[in-house]
N, C-alpha and C positions, 0 to 999 in steps of 0.2 A: 758591406759584406766581403769577407776575405775570399781570396782565390783558393777555394777548397782543394782543387786539384794540385796546385803547387804545394800546399801544406801536406797533402796526402803523400806526395813524392818525398818530401823532407822527412815525414814521420816514418815512412817505409825504409828510408835509408838509415835513419836513427835506429829503427828496430833491428835491422841487419847488423849494424855496428855493435849494438849492445848484446845481441844474441851471440855474436862471435866472441865477445869479450868474456862472457860468463864461463865457458869451458876453460879458458886460460886462467881465470881467477880460481876456479875449482882445482885446477892442476897445481897452481901455486900453493894453495892450502894443503893439498895432499902431500906435496913435496916438503913443506914446512913441518907438517905432522910427522912425516917419515923421518926427517932429519932429527926431530925432537925425540922420537921413539928409539931410533937406532943409536943414539948417543947415550953415553952413561954420564950425563951431566946433571948438576943441580942448577936449574935455571936461575934461581935466586942468587947463587954465589959464583956462578961461572960467567965470565964476560961474554962469551958466545951465546949463552943461554938467553940472556936478555935480548939479543939480536933476533934469535929464532922466535921468541915470544912476541917481539914487536912486529916482525914480518908476518907472523900468523894473524895477529890482531889487525894489522893493516889490510891484509888480503881479505880477511873476513868482513871487515867494514866495507871495503870496496865491492865485494860480492853482494852484500845486503843492499848497498846503495844502487848498484847496477841493476839488480833484480827489481827493486822498487821502481827505478826509472823505466825499465822495460814494461812494467805494469802500467805506468802512466802513459807511455806511448801507445800501448795496446788499447787503453781506455779512450785515448784521443782518436784513434782510428775507428773505434766503435761509434764515437760521437759523429764522426764524418758519415759513417754508414747510416746512422739514424737521423741525420739532419740537424743535430744540435751543436755541431762544432762551431766554435767562435762565439758561443753564447755563455755568459757567466752562469755557473751552477747555483750561485747565491741569489743574484738580483735579476737574472734574465736579460740583462742588457748586453749589447754586443761587446766583445773583447777587442780592444784596439789592435789593429793589424801589426803595429810595432811590437806590442807585447807578444803576439803570436809568433812573430819572427824571432824574438829572443827566446821564447819558450813555447814552441808549437804544441806541446802536450798539455799546457795549462788549461784547467777548466774554470779559471777565475779571472775576472777583470782585475786591473791594478788596485782598485779600491778594496777588493776583498782578498787580495793575495796574501796579505800579512796576518790573517786571522789564525795563525798557528798551523798553517797548511804547508809551509815550506815551498810554495809554488812561486 
């Protein structure tokens, strides 16, 4: 059985880190959108336009990934609350502590991690 309190602390720290990152990513997206709208460029033919489009795409992808990661952390904290943390959501077997140390938010044991879940 994993040391649930230790993982709770790790997950709460991760939640704080990701929560702090989201506003910064939103600000980056707003700045890129503003730069794009304020300039009179054709993204397709202007060398700077491709950079702005790339930055916007990258910031949007990071925002989506960070938001999804925050959801996973919140779900793991909920599992701690309901007593199911450290138990694989597929087979009901304990998740190895080493796996939880690498990905404390995972709901899957190593055997079920690769089934298209990205965990």
